[in-house]
MIGUDREN-891373 format. One record per residue: residue number from 1; x, y, z of N, C-alpha, C, CB in turn; residue in one letter. Coordinates in pm, 1 decimal. Glycine has a CB too. Example, Ala and Ser with C-alpha at 12.3 -4.5 7.8 and 13.67 -1.06 7.14 Angstrom:
2
num/n.X/n.Y/n.Z/ca.X/ca.Y/ca.Z/c.X/c.Y/c.Z/cb.X/cb.Y/cb.Z/residu
1/1319.0/-569.0/780.0/1230.0/-450.0/780.0/1320.0/-330.0/780.0/1130.8/-447.3/904.6/a
2/1285.0/-225.0/708.0/1367.0/-106.0/714.0/1290.0/3.0/787.0/1408.4/-59.8/572.5/s
END
This chain:
182
num/n.X/n.Y/n.Z/ca.X/ca.Y/ca.Z/c.X/c.Y/c.Z/cb.X/cb.Y/cb.Z/residu
1/-10876.7/-7152.3/8780.9/-10941.5/-7109.5/8909.4/-10905.0/-7203.7/9006.4/-11092.7/-7098.2/8903.5/v
2/-10833.8/-7166.4/9117.3/-10812.9/-7264.1/9228.7/-10957.4/-7270.7/9297.0/-10688.3/-7213.9/9337.9/k
3/-10963.0/-7406.8/9354.9/-11089.2/-7419.0/9432.6/-11103.5/-7338.4/9547.1/-11108.6/-7547.3/9475.1/l
4/-10996.6/-7295.6/9617.6/-10989.3/-7224.8/9734.4/-11042.8/-7068.4/9707.6/-10838.6/-7234.0/9786.6/e
5/-11050.0/-7042.7/9596.0/-11086.0/-6899.4/9544.4/-11189.3/-6920.1/9438.1/-10955.5/-6815.6/9481.9/r
6/-11289.7/-6832.7/9463.7/-11405.7/-6831.5/9358.2/-11408.5/-6684.5/9313.9/-11560.2/-6882.0/9421.5/i
7/-11413.9/-6684.3/9180.7/-11395.7/-6547.2/9116.1/-11272.6/-6459.0/9171.7/-11529.5/-6464.7/9138.2/m
8/-11162.5/-6534.7/9190.2/-11054.2/-6463.6/9252.8/-11067.2/-6395.2/9392.3/-11018.6/-6367.5/9164.4/n
9/-11162.6/-6451.0/9473.3/-11168.9/-6422.3/9594.2/-11166.3/-6528.9/9699.5/-11266.7/-6354.1/9602.5/k
10/-11108.0/-6513.5/9806.2/-11100.8/-6647.4/9897.4/-11228.1/-6691.4/9935.8/-11021.4/-6630.4/10029.6/p
11/-11228.5/-6819.2/9980.0/-11356.7/-6879.8/10022.9/-11366.7/-6893.9/10181.7/-11371.5/-7022.7/9954.5/v
12/-11226.5/-6926.4/10231.0/-11202.8/-6945.5/10386.5/-11085.3/-6857.1/10398.0/-11171.5/-7109.1/10443.3/l
13/-11091.4/-6794.2/10524.0/-10970.4/-6714.4/10561.8/-10924.6/-6760.3/10693.5/-10997.8/-6561.3/10565.7/v
14/-10798.1/-6744.0/10721.1/-10745.9/-6779.7/10842.1/-10772.2/-6689.2/10953.4/-10615.1/-6796.7/10828.7/e
15/-10798.5/-6729.5/11076.7/-10836.9/-6632.7/11183.5/-10698.5/-6645.4/11271.0/-10990.8/-6676.5/11272.0/v
16/-10604.1/-6565.9/11235.1/-10486.4/-6582.9/11303.1/-10479.9/-6466.4/11415.8/-10365.7/-6580.8/11200.3/d
17/-10581.0/-6395.0/11436.6/-10551.1/-6284.5/11544.1/-10644.8/-6337.3/11665.1/-10594.4/-6113.5/11488.6/y
18/-10685.7/-6462.7/11687.9/-10759.3/-6518.7/11791.7/-10687.6/-6652.5/11823.3/-10910.5/-6535.1/11752.7/v
19/-10682.2/-6679.2/11960.7/-10615.5/-6782.9/12017.7/-10729.1/-6912.0/11992.9/-10574.1/-6743.9/12182.3/e
20/-10657.6/-7025.2/11967.3/-10747.4/-7159.3/11975.4/-10706.7/-7248.4/12083.4/-10740.1/-7245.8/11843.1/g
21/-10806.4/-7330.3/12120.0/-10767.6/-7428.9/12233.7/-10787.5/-7555.4/12172.2/-10854.0/-7417.2/12371.5/t
22/-10685.6/-7648.6/12193.1/-10695.7/-7780.2/12148.5/-10617.7/-7802.5/12015.4/-10839.8/-7814.9/12134.1/g
23/-10579.4/-7923.1/11988.8/-10503.2/-7930.3/11872.7/-10593.4/-7957.4/11748.8/-10397.8/-8035.8/11889.5/e
24/-10730.6/-7995.2/11767.5/-10813.0/-8006.5/11631.1/-10889.4/-7869.8/11620.4/-10927.8/-8142.5/11630.1/h
25/-10849.6/-7746.7/11663.8/-10929.4/-7641.7/11618.6/-10852.9/-7577.2/11491.0/-10955.1/-7537.5/11738.7/v
26/-10949.8/-7562.2/11401.4/-10887.7/-7522.3/11257.2/-10953.3/-7383.9/11247.6/-10931.1/-7633.2/11115.2/i
27/-10872.3/-7270.5/11268.4/-10911.8/-7139.9/11278.4/-10928.0/-7085.2/11128.6/-10808.4/-7059.9/11365.3/l
28/-11044.7/-7111.0/11079.2/-11083.5/-7069.4/10947.0/-11217.9/-7029.3/10961.3/-11067.2/-7174.2/10840.6/l
29/-11258.5/-6919.9/10879.6/-11405.5/-6858.2/10875.3/-11430.4/-6832.0/10728.0/-11423.2/-6711.7/10965.9/i
30/-11555.0/-6831.0/10692.7/-11601.9/-6811.0/10562.5/-11558.6/-6655.7/10540.9/-11767.1/-6845.0/10547.7/n
31/-11493.9/-6647.7/10412.0/-11455.5/-6521.5/10379.3/-11557.8/-6408.1/10370.6/-11393.4/-6532.5/10264.8/a
32/-11675.9/-6453.1/10336.4/-11791.6/-6356.1/10332.4/-11832.5/-6297.2/10458.6/-11907.8/-6418.9/10278.6/k
33/-11779.1/-6337.0/10569.8/-11823.9/-6287.2/10700.2/-11694.8/-6252.4/10786.8/-11917.9/-6398.5/10774.0/i
34/-11576.3/-6272.0/10711.5/-11451.1/-6233.0/10794.0/-11443.2/-6097.3/10839.6/-11329.3/-6254.9/10719.0/a
35/-11474.5/-5996.2/10770.8/-11491.5/-5858.1/10823.6/-11571.9/-5834.4/10954.1/-11555.4/-5780.6/10720.8/d
36/-11679.6/-5897.0/10943.7/-11775.3/-5888.9/11067.0/-11716.3/-5960.5/11170.9/-11917.9/-5946.0/11043.8/k
37/-11652.9/-6096.4/11145.9/-11582.5/-6162.5/11258.7/-11466.5/-6079.5/11321.3/-11526.5/-6295.4/11210.1/f
38/-11400.7/-6014.5/11242.0/-11301.8/-5941.9/11281.7/-11326.9/-5825.1/11377.0/-11245.3/-5903.1/11174.9/k
39/-11439.9/-5766.7/11316.2/-11475.6/-5648.7/11395.7/-11544.0/-5688.4/11533.7/-11572.1/-5557.2/11311.1/a
40/-11598.6/-5804.5/11522.3/-11660.9/-5866.5/11662.5/-11544.3/-5874.0/11762.1/-11729.5/-6028.9/11643.5/f
41/-11434.1/-5944.5/11714.3/-11336.1/-5989.2/11784.6/-11261.9/-5849.8/11838.2/-11249.6/-6089.7/11696.6/v
42/-11231.9/-5756.5/11732.8/-11170.6/-5630.1/11794.4/-11242.3/-5550.4/11900.8/-11146.8/-5537.6/11690.5/d
43/-11370.8/-5561.0/11872.5/-11462.7/-5484.1/11979.6/-11455.4/-5560.3/12107.0/-11623.5/-5472.0/11934.1/e
44/-11438.1/-5686.1/12120.2/-11435.6/-5747.4/12250.4/-11318.1/-5723.7/12294.4/-11463.9/-5883.6/12258.3/c
45/-11201.0/-5721.8/12222.4/-11055.2/-5687.5/12283.4/-11061.6/-5545.2/12336.4/-10928.8/-5697.6/12167.1/k
46/-11121.3/-5448.7/12267.4/-11118.1/-5320.1/12316.9/-11177.0/-5309.2/12446.3/-11178.4/-5233.5/12230.8/k
47/-11268.8/-5391.0/12467.6/-11364.0/-5396.0/12592.8/-11260.3/-5486.2/12712.7/-11536.5/-5492.1/12546.0/k
48/-11165.3/-5530.7/12667.4/-11069.9/-5617.3/12754.1/-11139.8/-5753.8/12784.4/-11031.6/-5540.5/12898.1/g
49/-11207.4/-5802.3/12683.0/-11260.9/-5948.0/12691.5/-11182.2/-6035.0/12599.5/-11416.2/-5959.1/12652.2/i
50/-11129.1/-6129.2/12675.6/-11065.4/-6229.3/12603.1/-11138.9/-6327.1/12506.5/-11004.6/-6300.2/12693.3/p
51/-11098.0/-6350.7/12384.6/-11166.1/-6436.9/12297.0/-11074.5/-6543.5/12261.6/-11217.6/-6367.5/12178.1/i
52/-11128.0/-6673.3/12299.9/-11046.7/-6785.7/12257.6/-11158.1/-6879.3/12198.3/-10956.0/-6854.5/12382.9/k
53/-11123.6/-6953.7/12103.9/-11207.3/-7036.1/12021.6/-11176.5/-7181.4/12068.6/-11179.2/-7012.5/11863.6/l
54/-11296.4/-7268.6/12080.5/-11274.4/-7417.4/12099.2/-11307.4/-7484.0/11963.9/-11368.5/-7479.6/12220.1/s
55/-11367.4/-7413.0/11883.3/-11409.9/-7484.1/11741.5/-11432.7/-7352.3/11654.5/-11566.6/-7592.9/11750.2/d
56/-11420.1/-7380.5/11540.4/-11438.0/-7287.9/11432.9/-11496.8/-7347.0/11307.4/-11311.5/-7227.0/11401.9/c
57/-11430.5/-7329.2/11177.2/-11464.9/-7414.7/11079.9/-11457.2/-7560.8/11106.7/-11392.3/-7385.2/10976.9/f
58/-11536.9/-7646.8/11056.5/-11528.6/-7781.0/11072.5/-11555.0/-7855.0/10941.5/-11619.1/-7821.2/11176.7/r
59/-11453.4/-7947.9/10896.9/-11470.3/-8020.6/10767.3/-11555.5/-8121.9/10786.7/-11349.2/-8073.3/10709.3/d
60/-11615.6/-8191.0/10681.6/-11720.9/-8280.1/10685.0/-11668.9/-8404.1/10758.0/-11773.4/-8309.5/10544.5/i
61/-11554.4/-8438.7/10745.4/-11496.1/-8574.3/10818.5/-11488.6/-8542.3/10956.6/-11344.3/-8625.0/10768.4/s
62/-11467.7/-8418.9/11024.0/-11473.4/-8401.6/11166.2/-11615.4/-8400.5/11197.1/-11402.1/-8275.8/11216.1/k
63/-11698.6/-8327.1/11130.8/-11846.4/-8341.8/11157.5/-11901.3/-8476.7/11173.1/-11920.3/-8282.1/11052.6/q
64/-11866.5/-8566.2/11073.5/-11916.3/-8706.0/11086.5/-11862.5/-8761.9/11195.6/-11888.9/-8791.0/10975.0/n
65/-11728.0/-8743.4/11233.8/-11672.9/-8805.2/11361.1/-11766.7/-8775.7/11468.1/-11530.6/-8752.4/11399.9/h
66/-11790.7/-8634.4/11480.1/-11862.4/-8598.9/11608.8/-12019.1/-8662.4/11592.2/-11862.6/-8420.0/11632.0/f
67/-12066.9/-8670.4/11494.3/-12205.3/-8725.2/11462.3/-12191.2/-8872.0/11514.9/-12247.3/-8716.7/11292.7/y
68/-12098.1/-8942.6/11464.2/-12096.1/-9095.1/11501.3/-12072.5/-9114.2/11647.0/-11982.3/-9174.6/11422.9/n
69/-11972.2/-9036.3/11711.2/-11954.6/-9039.7/11852.6/-12072.4/-9008.0/11927.0/-11853.4/-8954.1/11891.9/l
70/-12158.5/-8918.1/11897.5/-12279.8/-8884.6/11972.1/-12375.4/-8990.5/11949.8/-12338.7/-8751.1/11933.0/r
71/-12411.7/-9027.6/11816.9/-12537.9/-9118.5/11783.8/-12496.8/-9262.8/11783.7/-12604.0/-9084.0/11637.1/y
72/-12359.2/-9302.2/11749.6/-12318.4/-9433.4/11728.5/-12186.0/-9471.2/11786.6/-12317.8/-9457.5/11592.9/h
73/-12179.3/-9440.4/11927.6/-12051.0/-9487.0/11983.4/-12032.1/-9639.3/11981.4/-12038.5/-9438.7/12124.9/p
74/-11907.0/-9671.7/11949.2/-11901.7/-9822.2/11940.3/-11836.9/-9877.0/12065.9/-11820.8/-9871.0/11812.3/r
75/-11785.5/-9794.9/12149.3/-11732.7/-9874.3/12276.6/-11708.6/-9753.8/12372.5/-11582.0/-9973.0/12248.8/n
76/-11646.2/-9789.3/12479.2/-11619.0/-9700.2/12586.2/-11521.8/-9593.4/12549.6/-11570.5/-9773.8/12700.3/q
77/-11423.1/-9624.2/12463.5/-11318.1/-9517.3/12423.1/-11394.8/-9426.0/12342.2/-11188.2/-9573.6/12340.1/d
78/-11479.2/-9452.6/12260.2/-11585.1/-9352.7/12177.5/-11655.7/-9260.5/12282.3/-11712.4/-9444.6/12089.7/d
79/-11709.6/-9326.4/12384.8/-11789.0/-9239.0/12483.2/-11697.8/-9158.5/12562.3/-11877.7/-9321.8/12580.1/i
80/-11570.2/-9201.3/12598.2/-11472.4/-9100.8/12656.7/-11439.3/-8990.8/12563.3/-11342.8/-9167.7/12697.1/n
81/-11406.9/-9019.5/12432.1/-11362.6/-8933.2/12347.9/-11474.6/-8831.1/12330.3/-11318.3/-8999.0/12226.8/d
82/-11600.0/-8872.8/12316.2/-11719.8/-8778.3/12308.1/-11727.9/-8679.8/12431.5/-11856.0/-8864.4/12301.0/r
83/-11726.5/-8747.4/12531.1/-11771.7/-8665.1/12679.3/-11630.1/-8597.1/12724.8/-11836.9/-8789.4/12824.6/d
84/-11511.7/-8646.7/12708.2/-11416.7/-8586.9/12797.1/-11329.2/-8517.2/12691.3/-11337.1/-8694.5/12896.8/l
85/-11296.8/-8566.1/12585.8/-11202.5/-8489.4/12480.1/-11261.9/-8375.5/12413.6/-11157.2/-8580.6/12366.9/k
86/-11386.9/-8409.1/12360.0/-11450.4/-8311.7/12277.9/-11559.6/-8237.9/12341.1/-11498.7/-8371.9/12162.3/h
87/-11628.9/-8286.9/12454.8/-11733.4/-8233.1/12525.3/-11847.2/-8214.2/12432.8/-11694.5/-8109.6/12591.1/g
88/-11885.9/-8317.0/12354.7/-11992.8/-8306.2/12245.5/-12112.4/-8300.6/12323.9/-11997.2/-8428.0/12137.0/i
89/-12214.2/-8219.5/12288.6/-12321.3/-8190.5/12348.1/-12439.5/-8296.1/12332.7/-12352.3/-8066.4/12304.3/g
90/-12551.1/-8278.0/12352.7/-12649.0/-8394.1/12347.9/-12713.2/-8389.5/12192.8/-12775.0/-8375.9/12475.2/s
91/-12677.6/-8291.1/12117.1/-12724.6/-8275.6/11977.6/-12607.7/-8243.2/11886.7/-12832.6/-8164.3/11966.9/k
92/-12582.7/-8305.1/11797.6/-12479.2/-8281.3/11700.5/-12551.3/-8279.9/11551.1/-12361.4/-8399.5/11715.3/v
93/-12533.5/-8183.5/11469.9/-12576.4/-8162.5/11342.9/-12531.2/-8273.7/11255.3/-12532.2/-8035.3/11295.9/s
94/-12617.7/-8314.4/11164.1/-12587.0/-8404.8/11036.4/-12465.9/-8330.8/10973.2/-12723.4/-8417.5/10921.0/r
95/-12381.7/-8416.4/10922.8/-12268.0/-8364.7/10842.1/-12330.3/-8282.5/10718.5/-12171.1/-8491.0/10789.9/p
96/-12288.3/-8156.4/10701.7/-12339.2/-8091.2/10585.2/-12448.9/-7982.3/10642.8/-12404.5/-8204.5/10478.5/g
97/-12507.5/-8001.6/10753.7/-12612.7/-7915.2/10801.3/-12559.9/-7812.0/10905.5/-12725.0/-8000.4/10861.8/s
98/-12436.8/-7855.8/10963.0/-12392.7/-7753.4/11067.6/-12322.0/-7622.6/11013.5/-12293.8/-7822.9/11164.8/s
99/-12347.8/-7526.2/11083.2/-12291.1/-7389.6/11046.0/-12145.5/-7372.9/11042.3/-12338.4/-7290.6/11137.1/y
100/-12096.9/-7467.1/11129.2/-11940.4/-7497.4/11119.9/-11892.5/-7549.9/10986.6/-11898.0/-7605.4/11226.1/h
101/-11968.7/-7624.7/10921.8/-11940.5/-7696.9/10795.3/-11927.4/-7562.6/10682.5/-12078.0/-7819.4/10756.9/n
102/-11989.8/-7472.2/10702.5/-12002.4/-7362.8/10605.9/-11887.1/-7251.8/10637.2/-12154.4/-7298.1/10615.6/a
103/-11834.8/-7280.7/10742.4/-11738.3/-7156.8/10800.0/-11810.6/-7033.0/10863.2/-11648.4/-7093.6/10676.6/g
104/-11941.3/-7069.5/10907.2/-12031.5/-6978.7/10963.6/-12047.9/-6979.2/11116.8/-12154.9/-7002.1/10903.9/l
105/-11983.7/-7059.2/11182.9/-11994.3/-7071.4/11309.1/-11855.4/-7091.2/11397.1/-12083.7/-7175.1/11322.2/a
106/-11856.1/-7041.8/11529.6/-11759.9/-7073.0/11613.6/-11793.9/-7090.7/11762.4/-11668.4/-6981.0/11597.0/f
107/-11713.7/-7174.8/11828.1/-11747.7/-7186.2/11965.8/-11652.0/-7128.3/12059.2/-11766.0/-7319.4/11998.6/d
108/-11696.5/-7061.4/12146.4/-11609.0/-6985.8/12246.3/-11579.3/-7088.0/12362.2/-11685.9/-6845.9/12305.5/l
109/-11440.7/-7072.4/12388.5/-11381.0/-7119.6/12525.9/-11439.5/-7039.2/12643.3/-11218.8/-7102.1/12528.5/d
110/-11559.8/-7091.8/12703.8/-11610.8/-7029.2/12805.6/-11528.3/-7008.3/12930.3/-11717.4/-7090.9/12832.3/l
111/-11442.2/-7099.2/12945.3/-11359.7/-7087.3/13059.7/-11289.1/-6967.8/13086.0/-11273.1/-7179.5/13057.9/e
112/-11272.9/-6885.6/13001.7/-11175.0/-6753.4/13014.0/-11280.4/-6638.0/13022.3/-11060.5/-6728.4/12869.4/v
113/-11404.6/-6668.1/13027.0/-11515.0/-6545.8/13040.7/-11601.2/-6559.3/13164.4/-11620.3/-6541.7/12911.5/l
114/-11601.8/-6438.6/13225.5/-11713.6/-6440.3/13348.5/-11847.5/-6435.0/13284.8/-11701.6/-6306.5/13457.7/s
115/-11947.3/-6450.2/13358.8/-12084.7/-6441.7/13338.8/-12119.5/-6312.9/13250.1/-12154.5/-6439.4/13476.8/t
116/-12056.8/-6182.1/13323.2/-12102.3/-6059.5/13259.5/-12026.6/-6040.4/13146.9/-12095.8/-5942.3/13343.4/s
117/-11880.7/-6098.8/13124.1/-11842.3/-6081.5/13003.5/-11896.3/-6159.3/12887.4/-11724.9/-6093.6/13009.6/e
118/-11951.1/-6277.2/12925.4/-12023.3/-6353.6/12809.4/-12176.9/-6276.7/12773.5/-12049.1/-6527.2/12863.7/l
119/-12224.7/-6204.5/12865.9/-12337.4/-6133.2/12815.1/-12300.6/-6020.0/12744.9/-12425.7/-6097.0/12913.8/s
120/-12184.5/-5947.8/12761.1/-12129.9/-5847.6/12677.4/-12085.5/-5906.4/12529.1/-12007.7/-5784.4/12754.6/t
121/-12020.9/-6010.2/12530.2/-11990.2/-6077.2/12408.0/-12103.6/-6108.8/12327.7/-11920.3/-6193.2/12431.7/v
122/-12202.7/-6164.2/12386.7/-12341.3/-6175.9/12319.9/-12395.7/-6064.0/12251.8/-12438.9/-6209.3/12412.8/e
123/-12405.4/-5945.5/12318.8/-12447.2/-5831.6/12264.1/-12371.7/-5773.8/12146.1/-12451.9/-5745.3/12361.1/q
124/-12226.2/-5790.1/12160.9/-12144.6/-5745.3/12044.4/-12164.7/-5841.7/11941.0/-11994.9/-5730.5/12074.6/i
125/-12155.3/-5987.9/11942.2/-12189.3/-6069.7/11845.7/-12304.7/-6035.9/11771.3/-12200.7/-6184.7/11892.9/a
126/-12421.4/-6019.1/11841.0/-12539.0/-5993.5/11781.4/-12553.1/-5872.6/11698.9/-12627.9/-5992.6/11872.8/n
127/-12458.5/-5766.0/11724.0/-12445.5/-5655.3/11646.4/-12387.0/-5684.6/11510.7/-12368.9/-5560.3/11715.7/k
128/-12287.6/-5786.4/11500.2/-12229.1/-5813.6/11381.7/-12293.3/-5935.9/11313.9/-12087.5/-5830.3/11403.0/y
129/-12415.0/-5989.0/11360.0/-12479.5/-6098.4/11293.6/-12463.6/-6216.2/11347.1/-12445.1/-6110.7/11172.5/g
130/-12395.7/-6243.8/11450.2/-12374.4/-6384.0/11524.5/-12464.1/-6396.9/11638.8/-12226.1/-6403.6/11579.8/f
131/-12544.7/-6511.5/11660.2/-12624.4/-6538.7/11742.8/-12604.1/-6687.1/11814.2/-12740.9/-6516.8/11679.0/y
132/-12642.5/-6683.8/11932.4/-12623.5/-6817.0/12004.2/-12747.3/-6900.6/11972.0/-12605.7/-6799.2/12167.8/r
133/-12730.8/-6983.6/11862.8/-12841.8/-7064.0/11803.7/-12884.8/-7190.4/11857.5/-12812.9/-7091.0/11679.6/t
134/-12803.5/-7234.7/11954.0/-12804.8/-7358.5/12001.0/-12845.4/-7360.2/12174.5/-12659.0/-7418.0/11963.2/v
135/-12903.0/-7262.9/12213.7/-12936.9/-7228.7/12369.4/-13055.8/-7332.8/12387.8/-12990.0/-7048.8/12403.6/l
136/-13048.8/-7402.4/12525.0/-12957.8/-7357.6/12628.0/-12833.4/-7471.9/12623.4/-13040.8/-7347.5/12782.1/p
137/-12863.6/-7572.2/12525.1/-12775.7/-7689.5/12530.0/-12620.9/-7651.8/12491.4/-12834.7/-7800.8/12428.6/k
138/-12598.4/-7549.7/12423.2/-12456.3/-7514.8/12375.1/-12427.3/-7368.5/12383.1/-12433.9/-7559.5/12228.2/e
139/-12426.9/-7316.4/12509.8/-12401.7/-7171.3/12522.8/-12291.1/-7114.2/12465.7/-12394.5/-7136.7/12646.1/p
140/-12188.8/-7204.7/12427.9/-12065.1/-7152.1/12355.4/-12085.0/-7131.0/12214.0/-11949.5/-7243.9/12369.5/w
141/-12180.7/-7191.3/12152.2/-12207.3/-7176.3/12009.8/-12256.1/-7046.6/11956.7/-12299.0/-7270.3/11973.5/h
142/-12181.2/-6995.0/11857.4/-12242.6/-6858.9/11782.2/-12235.1/-6899.1/11618.3/-12134.1/-6698.0/11819.6/f
143/-12343.9/-6872.5/11568.1/-12355.8/-6887.7/11422.7/-12382.9/-6755.0/11358.8/-12466.0/-6986.7/11386.2/s
144/-12341.7/-6730.7/11235.1/-12381.6/-6616.5/11163.5/-12501.2/-6643.0/11081.5/-12273.9/-6568.0/11081.4/y
145/-12611.4/-6584.8/11138.5/-12731.1/-6594.8/11079.0/-12779.9/-6459.3/11021.8/-12823.0/-6650.8/11173.5/t
146/-12727.3/-6350.7/11071.4/-12775.6/-6215.9/11040.3/-12932.5/-6199.7/11082.2/-12754.1/-6188.3/10881.4/n
147/-12963.3/-6276.0/11178.0/-13111.4/-6248.7/11222.7/-13203.7/-6341.5/11141.2/-13156.9/-6088.6/11197.4/g
148/-13147.6/-6410.8/11045.7/-13244.2/-6498.6/10950.5/-13257.7/-6635.4/11014.1/-13183.4/-6517.6/10791.9/l
149/-13359.4/-6705.0/10994.7/-13376.3/-6826.8/11069.0/-13370.4/-6961.1/10976.9/-13512.5/-6816.8/11143.5/s
150/-13365.2/-6941.8/10847.2/-13358.2/-7054.9/10739.1/-13235.7/-7046.2/10689.1/-13459.0/-7048.8/10623.7/n
151/-13165.6/-7164.3/10682.2/-13029.2/-7163.6/10633.7/-13019.3/-7138.8/10497.5/-12963.5/-7282.2/10660.1/p
152/-13102.8/-7165.6/10403.8/-13115.5/-7120.5/10256.8/-13122.8/-6976.9/10266.3/-13244.2/-7179.5/10176.8/n
153/-13184.7/-6908.1/10329.2/-13189.9/-6757.2/10341.1/-13056.2/-6689.2/10372.3/-13287.9/-6718.4/10450.6/e
154/-12990.6/-6771.3/10475.8/-12851.3/-6716.4/10522.2/-12758.8/-6739.0/10390.2/-12786.0/-6805.1/10667.9/v
155/-12765.2/-6857.1/10335.7/-12674.3/-6878.5/10218.6/-12699.2/-6776.0/10106.3/-12693.2/-7022.6/10161.7/a
156/-12827.4/-6746.2/10090.6/-12877.0/-6645.0/9976.7/-12831.5/-6506.4/10020.7/-13047.6/-6644.9/9955.1/a
157/-12836.8/-6458.2/10140.8/-12788.5/-6340.4/10175.0/-12640.4/-6318.1/10163.3/-12828.7/-6318.2/10296.2/s
158/-12580.8/-6423.5/10155.6/-12420.2/-6424.6/10141.0/-12386.2/-6442.4/9978.1/-12346.9/-6565.1/10237.2/l
159/-12484.1/-6465.1/9896.5/-12446.3/-6473.6/9763.6/-12448.0/-6607.8/9684.1/-12323.9/-6424.6/9760.6/g
160/-12482.3/-6712.8/9777.4/-12479.6/-6847.2/9737.2/-12623.9/-6901.9/9692.6/-12422.1/-6928.5/9852.3/y
161/-12630.8/-6994.8/9607.7/-12748.6/-7039.2/9548.3/-12846.8/-7102.3/9658.7/-12712.0/-7140.1/9436.9/k
162/-12789.0/-7187.5/9749.8/-12863.8/-7229.3/9864.1/-12760.0/-7302.0/9957.7/-12988.0/-7323.6/9821.6/n
163/-12804.1/-7346.5/10078.4/-12720.2/-7388.5/10175.8/-12636.5/-7500.8/10112.5/-12797.0/-7430.1/10299.8/w
164/-12695.3/-7600.4/10056.7/-12601.4/-7717.5/10007.2/-12499.2/-7666.1/9907.2/-12686.3/-7837.0/9935.3/t
165/-12520.6/-7572.6/9829.2/-12411.3/-7514.6/9724.7/-12305.4/-7458.8/9811.4/-12469.7/-7392.1/9618.9/t
166/-12350.3/-7375.7/9909.5/-12229.7/-7301.1/9996.6/-12162.0/-7402.4/10074.0/-12282.9/-7183.9/10104.9/m
167/-12206.3/-7495.9/10147.8/-12131.7/-7594.6/10212.0/-12036.3/-7663.7/10117.0/-12221.6/-7690.4/10275.0/v
168/-12095.4/-7703.4/10006.8/-12008.3/-7775.8/9894.9/-11879.8/-7695.3/9849.2/-12100.1/-7799.8/9761.0/d
169/-11913.6/-7568.6/9818.8/-11807.7/-7484.3/9774.3/-11692.6/-7468.3/9887.9/-11869.7/-7345.2/9734.1/i
170/-11748.4/-7445.5/10008.6/-11656.0/-7426.9/10110.0/-11571.1/-7542.2/10152.3/-11722.1/-7381.4/10215.9/v
171/-11638.9/-7662.6/10139.5/-11571.0/-7775.8/10182.4/-11473.2/-7805.4/10076.3/-11662.6/-7890.5/10211.3/q
172/-11499.5/-7808.3/9952.1/-11394.8/-7811.5/9839.2/-11292.9/-7711.1/9855.6/-11456.2/-7790.6/9703.0/k
173/-11306.3/-7582.3/9883.7/-11203.8/-7492.9/9908.8/-11111.2/-7535.2/10014.1/-11256.7/-7369.8/9939.6/a
174/-11173.0/-7586.3/10115.5/-11087.8/-7638.8/10240.2/-10988.0/-7754.8/10180.3/-11196.0/-7708.2/10370.5/y
175/-11049.6/-7837.9/10124.2/-10976.9/-7952.7/10054.9/-10857.3/-7908.5/9988.0/-11063.0/-8021.8/9952.8/k
176/-10876.5/-7806.1/9895.9/-10770.1/-7747.3/9800.0/-10664.7/-7681.8/9884.4/-10832.2/-7638.0/9695.6/s
177/-10697.9/-7634.9/10015.1/-10610.8/-7567.5/10072.7/-10487.9/-7644.2/10144.7/-10681.9/-7492.4/10153.8/m
178/-10503.0/-7772.8/10146.9/-10423.6/-7868.3/10190.6/-10409.6/-7879.7/10339.7/-10306.1/-7851.1/10132.2/g
179/-10509.3/-7837.9/10414.3/-10517.5/-7878.8/10555.9/-10563.0/-8034.6/10565.1/-10624.0/-7780.8/10634.8/y
180/-10511.9/-8086.3/10666.7/-10545.4/-8224.1/10676.6/-10695.2/-8241.0/10726.8/-10444.1/-8294.4/10772.0/p
181/-10757.1/-8356.9/10678.1/-10894.5/-8383.0/10730.3/-10878.3/-8456.3/10857.3/-10984.3/-8464.8/10630.1/t
182/-10989.0/-8450.2/10928.1/-10986.5/-8500.3/11068.7/-10975.7/-8644.6/11069.4/-11108.9/-8459.7/11147.1/y
END
């Protein structure tokens, strides 16, 4: 059994029907929510709303990089990297606790959306279980929670033992797929 597949099913799938912004965007999503994500994107496109992602799945090394830039910048270059290159908000989840690390989150490029389009996107996203969970600080961030508030409940609803197990499986699958680490 390859690590990127559990019980002959993919763990992460490529999101090749959405455009990404920036060289560090890895367009992968947890396979267990891939159909819901595709349905969300398709419904937005039918309404003429452009969907561009500024972030999606995030491996632990990238999360660790962001976390250190936010809380432990070493010099002005780190501060510029944090503020200008990545636009990292005032709060960054610890590595392993971010919904990005489980392939359950995406960040929209808000520059391509009007206020009314964003409102419509939010309604459509909610219909498929994606919620803006870091408001007001990160209005671009959507996580798949399916209305649940506890990460362990979200993991269990997707058939995983708990949050830590899910993140571990997803991260191992990512490494086995041959993508570069950050």
